[in-house]
N, C-alpha and C positions, 0 to 999 in steps of 0.2 A: 525304644531301644533297637538297635541294629543287629541283625544276626546274619551269619554267612557260614559257608562250608568250603572245605578244601576239596578240590577234584584232582585225582592224579591221572594224567593223561597217558595214552600209550607210548608217548615219546619220552616219558620221565619227567616232564614238567608238572609243577602243582599250580593249579589255578584257583584263585579266590573268587567265590561267586557270591554275591549279596542275595539274601533271601528276605522274604516276609512270610508270615504264617499262611497266606493263602497262595504262595507261589507253587505251582505244580512241579513235581520232581522232573517232569519232561522239559519244563523251561529251564531247570538248572543244568540239565544235560546239554540242551541246545546252546545255552550261554558258554558253557566250557568248550564245547566243540567249535564254536565261532571264534573264541579267543585263540584257539591253537590251530584252526584250519582244517578240522576233521569235518566228515559228512555225518550228521546227527543220525541219519536212518541206519547207520551200521553199527551203532553203539548203544549200550545199555549201561545202567548204574548199579553199582553194589557197594556195600560198606567194605571198607578196606580188610576187616577182620572176618567177614562172612564170605561164603561162596555163592549163596543165592542172590540173584539179581533183585532189584527193587520194583515195586509196582509204580511205574512212572505216571499212572493216572491219578495218583494221591497227592493232595496238597501238602506242603512241607509239614504243618502242624499235626497232620493225622499219620505221618510216616514213622513216627517215633524216633526220628533222627535228632540228636542234640545239636545245639549251637556249636559251631567250630568243628564239626565232625570230619573225618576224613572219608571221602567217598573216592571210587575209582571207576573210570570209563573202561567198559569191558566190550569186546567185540561180540556182537550178537545180531543175527538177522531178525528183524521184527516180523512176527507172524501176523497174518491177516485173521483176525478174529471177528466173531459176530458181535454186534453192538445193538442193544435195545435202545431205539431212539424214540423219544416223545417230542413232537412238534407243537408247540403251544403258540397259537395265533393271537394277534393283539386285539382282534375282534372277538375272541372267545373261542373255545372249542380246542380240541387237542387231538392229534392223530398219532398212532403209535404203529412201530414196524421194526423189522430186523433189518440191518444192512452190514456190510463189511467195514472195518476200521479203516480201509483204503480208500472208501468213497469220499469224494469231495462234498462240501457243505451242500453245493448246488444239486449234485447227483442225488444226495440223500433227500432233499426237499422234492425233487421231482419223482424219486421212487415211491415216496410216501403219500405225497398230495399233488396229482398231476394237474389241477386246475389252477395253480398258482402261476402267474405271469412274471411278477417281479417281487423282491423283497429289498429294503432299504438296508436294515442291519439284522444280524442274528446275534443273540447274547447267549453266551455260555459261561457259567461261573464268573460273573461280573466282567467278563472279556467281550468287548463288542467287536464284531467282525463286519466291515463295511461291504456293500454289495460288489464292489469291484475285486474282492478277494474271495468270494464265495466259490468261484470255479478253481481256485488254486489251493485252498486250505482244505485238508483232509481232516477227518475225525482223530486220526493218529497225531496229526500235528498239534491238535488241542489237547492231547494226552488222553483221549478216550480210546484205549486199546481194547477194553472188555467191559463187561458189565452193562449199565444203563446210564443214559444221558438224557437230558431235557434241553432242547434248543427253543428259545423264545424268538419268535419271527415278529419283526416290527416293520411297519410300512408295507403291508402285504397287499398286493393287487391280484384280486381273483378274477379269472375270466368267467363271464356270466354264461348261462346256458345258451342265450341268444347269439353271443359271439362264437360259442362252439359250433351251433347250427350253421352260421354264415360261413365259418371255415370248412366245414364239412360240404356245404353246398358249392363253394368256390373250387375246391380241389378236383371234383370230376370235370367241371367245365374247363379248367386250366389243363388237365390231363388230356381231354379230347382234342383241345386245340394244339397241343404239343405233338400228340401222335398223328394228327391229321390236319396240318396248318392250311391246307387248300379249301377245307370246308369250314368257313366261319360265317355263322349265321348272325342276324342282327341281335337276337336274344343272347347268344353267348358272348358277343362282343360288348354288349351294354353290361353283362355281369362282371367281365374282367376289367 
């Protein structure tokens, strides 16, 4: 069974947006904005008969909105809120911390777990985000404006302690060459 909602845009046009039970309200807002050419970051959603804006992090089935409901795009600045994030690694283990909802996924991974070199995909609520979009997708883009989220990291490459020690040893040698290029000994030249 197909469900949909009607979204009233600021220009007076109504847009029909198809939904599924797991569609986040943020996705409904983004689809309506794309159809009418509005910037999604400047708008929120509310039911036409209510003044309170909807929680965009909820999926459609948990929002209490019936099929064929009438929603309205309203102008509102999105606030940066603190989000509790849990990173679950594919090799086991979990790291938790708090970041802002404006952090990209890559910034979130780096701020919570610094020894990760690369990730192939991140999964959030059955939504897979490939590695090439980690630096451009924020938590707010996923609908995580507040509360807690869990990100499942897949294809994780962790730098070992030996690699960290090698990087730390190379850094002073390179800095000494850059600061004084006339003094290059055989030992520093072989290290570089």
